[in-house]
TIVO-2410 file (N, C-alpha, C; in nm, 3 decimals):
# residues 52
REC num residu      c1      c2      c3 atome chaine
REC   1      M  15.200  21.488  -9.129     N      A
REC   1      M  15.071  21.550  -9.179    CA      A
REC   1      M  14.990  21.611  -9.067     C      A
REC   2      D  15.005  21.545  -8.945     N      A
REC   2      D  14.930  21.595  -8.831    CA      A
REC   2      D  14.968  21.738  -8.796     C      A
REC   3      I  15.102  21.768  -8.806     N      A
REC   3      I  15.148  21.903  -8.777    CA      A
REC   3      I  15.080  22.006  -8.866     C      A
REC   4      I  15.063  21.980  -8.990     N      A
REC   4      I  14.999  22.064  -9.093    CA      A
REC   4      I  14.853  22.085  -9.042     C      A
REC   5      R  14.793  21.972  -9.013     N      A
REC   5      R  14.648  21.978  -8.972    CA      A
REC   5      R  14.634  22.063  -8.847     C      A
REC   6      I  14.719  22.056  -8.752     N      A
REC   6      I  14.714  22.132  -8.632    CA      A
REC   6      I  14.734  22.282  -8.662     C      A
REC   7      I  14.823  22.319  -8.749     N      A
REC   7      I  14.843  22.457  -8.780    CA      A
REC   7      I  14.722  22.510  -8.855     C      A
REC   8      I  14.664  22.429  -8.943     N      A
REC   8      I  14.537  22.473  -9.015    CA      A
REC   8      I  14.421  22.486  -8.914     C      A
REC   9      A  14.425  22.394  -8.815     N      A
REC   9      A  14.311  22.399  -8.715    CA      A
REC   9      A  14.321  22.527  -8.630     C      A
REC  10      I  14.441  22.573  -8.606     N      A
REC  10      I  14.457  22.702  -8.531    CA      A
REC  10      I  14.415  22.823  -8.615     C      A
REC  11      I  14.449  22.819  -8.744     N      A
REC  11      I  14.411  22.932  -8.830    CA      A
REC  11      I  14.263  22.923  -8.867     C      A
REC  12      L  14.207  22.811  -8.906     N      A
REC  12      L  14.077  22.794  -8.959    CA      A
REC  12      L  14.025  22.659  -8.910     C      A
REC  13      P  13.970  22.661  -8.783     N      A
REC  13      P  13.929  22.523  -8.725    CA      A
REC  13      P  13.834  22.436  -8.808     C      A
REC  14      P  13.738  22.482  -8.879     N      A
REC  14      P  13.649  22.389  -8.959    CA      A
REC  14      P  13.727  22.319  -9.068     C      A
REC  15      L  13.831  22.395  -9.123     N      A
REC  15      L  13.905  22.331  -9.229    CA      A
REC  15      L  13.986  22.208  -9.174     C      A
REC  16      G  14.044  22.227  -9.051     N      A
REC  16      G  14.121  22.124  -8.989    CA      A
REC  16      G  14.030  21.999  -8.957     C      A
REC  17      V  13.905  22.019  -8.920     N      A
REC  17      V  13.819  21.914  -8.892    CA      A
REC  17      V  13.780  21.848  -9.024     C      A
REC  18      F  13.761  21.920  -9.126     N      A
REC  18      F  13.722  21.878  -9.255    CA      A
REC  18      F  13.828  21.782  -9.315     C      A
REC  19      L  13.952  21.827  -9.296     N      A
REC  19      L  14.062  21.745  -9.352    CA      A
REC  19      L  14.080  21.616  -9.272     C      A
REC  20      Q  14.040  21.610  -9.146     N      A
REC  20      Q  14.050  21.481  -9.064    CA      A
REC  20      Q  13.924  21.402  -9.083     C      A
REC  21      E  13.804  21.461  -9.076     N      A
REC  21      E  13.681  21.372  -9.075    CA      A
REC  21      E  13.596  21.383  -9.194     C      A
REC  22      G  13.614  21.496  -9.274     N      A
REC  22      G  13.515  21.506  -9.394    CA      A
REC  22      G  13.388  21.584  -9.348     C      A
REC  23      L  13.284  21.573  -9.419     N      A
REC  23      L  13.166  21.646  -9.395    CA      A
REC  23      L  13.075  21.570  -9.305     C      A
REC  24      G  13.122  21.527  -9.192     N      A
REC  24      G  13.045  21.452  -9.087    CA      A
REC  24      G  12.989  21.546  -8.990     C      A
REC  25      K  12.942  21.479  -8.881     N      A
REC  25      K  12.877  21.559  -8.766    CA      A
REC  25      K  12.979  21.649  -8.695     C      A
REC  26      H  13.108  21.604  -8.690     N      A
REC  26      H  13.215  21.679  -8.620    CA      A
REC  26      H  13.240  21.817  -8.691     C      A
REC  27      F  13.233  21.810  -8.823     N      A
REC  27      F  13.255  21.931  -8.902    CA      A
REC  27      F  13.152  22.033  -8.871     C      A
REC  28      W  13.019  21.991  -8.872     N      A
REC  28      W  12.911  22.087  -8.846    CA      A
REC  28      W  12.910  22.132  -8.698     C      A
REC  29      I  12.950  22.054  -8.609     N      A
REC  29      I  12.962  22.091  -8.467    CA      A
REC  29      I  13.074  22.196  -8.454     C      A
REC  30      N  13.182  22.180  -8.538     N      A
REC  30      N  13.291  22.274  -8.526    CA      A
REC  30      N  13.248  22.406  -8.591     C      A
REC  31      I  13.173  22.405  -8.700     N      A
REC  31      I  13.124  22.524  -8.758    CA      A
REC  31      I  13.045  22.609  -8.655     C      A
REC  32      L  12.957  22.534  -8.583     N      A
REC  32      L  12.871  22.601  -8.481    CA      A
REC  32      L  12.961  22.660  -8.372     C      A
REC  33      L  13.051  22.577  -8.320     N      A
REC  33      L  13.135  22.625  -8.214    CA      A
REC  33      L  13.230  22.744  -8.260     C      A
REC  34      T  13.275  22.743  -8.379     N      A
REC  34      T  13.357  22.854  -8.431    CA      A
REC  34      T  13.270  22.979  -8.445     C      A
REC  35      I  13.141  22.970  -8.485     N      A
REC  35      I  13.059  23.086  -8.496    CA      A
REC  35      I  13.028  23.140  -8.356     C      A
REC  36      L  13.009  23.059  -8.259     N      A
REC  36      L  12.978  23.095  -8.122    CA      A
REC  36      L  13.102  23.156  -8.053     C      A
REC  37      G  13.216  23.103  -8.085     N      A
REC  37      G  13.338  23.159  -8.029    CA      A
REC  37      G  13.459  23.086  -8.096     C      A
REC  38      Y  13.560  23.173  -8.128     N      A
REC  38      Y  13.672  23.116  -8.211    CA      A
REC  38      Y  13.752  23.015  -8.117     C      A
REC  39      I  13.769  23.036  -7.992     N      A
REC  39      I  13.849  22.955  -7.914    CA      A
REC  39      I  13.787  22.814  -7.889     C      A
REC  40      P  13.652  22.806  -7.865     N      A
REC  40      P  13.597  22.670  -7.863    CA      A
REC  40      P  13.608  22.595  -7.988     C      A
REC  41      G  13.600  22.661  -8.107     N      A
REC  41      G  13.622  22.594  -8.237    CA      A
REC  41      G  13.766  22.544  -8.249     C      A
REC  42      I  13.863  22.615  -8.195     N      A
REC  42      I  14.003  22.577  -8.208    CA      A
REC  42      I  14.019  22.445  -8.120     C      A
REC  43      V  13.968  22.463  -7.987     N      A
REC  43      V  13.980  22.342  -7.892    CA      A
REC  43      V  13.914  22.216  -7.952     C      A
REC  44      H  13.796  22.232  -8.003     N      A
REC  44      H  13.736  22.116  -8.067    CA      A
REC  44      H  13.811  22.058  -8.183     C      A
REC  45      A  13.861  22.146  -8.266     N      A
REC  45      A  13.939  22.094  -8.386    CA      A
REC  45      A  14.065  22.021  -8.342     C      A
REC  46      L  14.133  22.088  -8.247     N      A
REC  46      L  14.254  22.014  -8.198    CA      A
REC  46      L  14.218  21.884  -8.129     C      A
REC  47      W  14.120  21.874  -8.059     N      A
REC  47      W  14.072  21.749  -7.993    CA      A
REC  47      W  14.047  21.644  -8.099     C      A
REC  48      I  13.979  21.675  -8.204     N      A
REC  48      I  13.946  21.585  -8.311    CA      A
REC  48      I  14.072  21.533  -8.378     C      A
REC  49      I  14.164  21.627  -8.403     N      A
REC  49      I  14.289  21.585  -8.478    CA      A
REC  49      I  14.377  21.507  -8.382     C      A
REC  50      I  14.389  21.540  -8.258     N      A
REC  50      I  14.481  21.469  -8.172    CA      A
REC  50      I  14.430  21.334  -8.123     C      A
REC  51      K  14.297  21.314  -8.115     N      A
REC  51      K  14.253  21.194  -8.072    CA      A
REC  51      K  14.270  21.064  -8.167     C      A
REC  52      R  14.304  21.102  -8.297     N      A
REC  52      R  14.329  20.991  -8.395    CA      A
REC  52      R  14.471  20.967  -8.403     C      A
***
């Protein structure tokens, strides 16, 4: 399942974080990072998914 989340996080970072954490603070942080720049959103999403 982590492989699917990683692929989703690369395509749409907030969705990957949502699948891992739900509508918590990390989701909103990722939305903000993705709006500011796509790459920071991907890095944050991958970090959230891999750390668990």
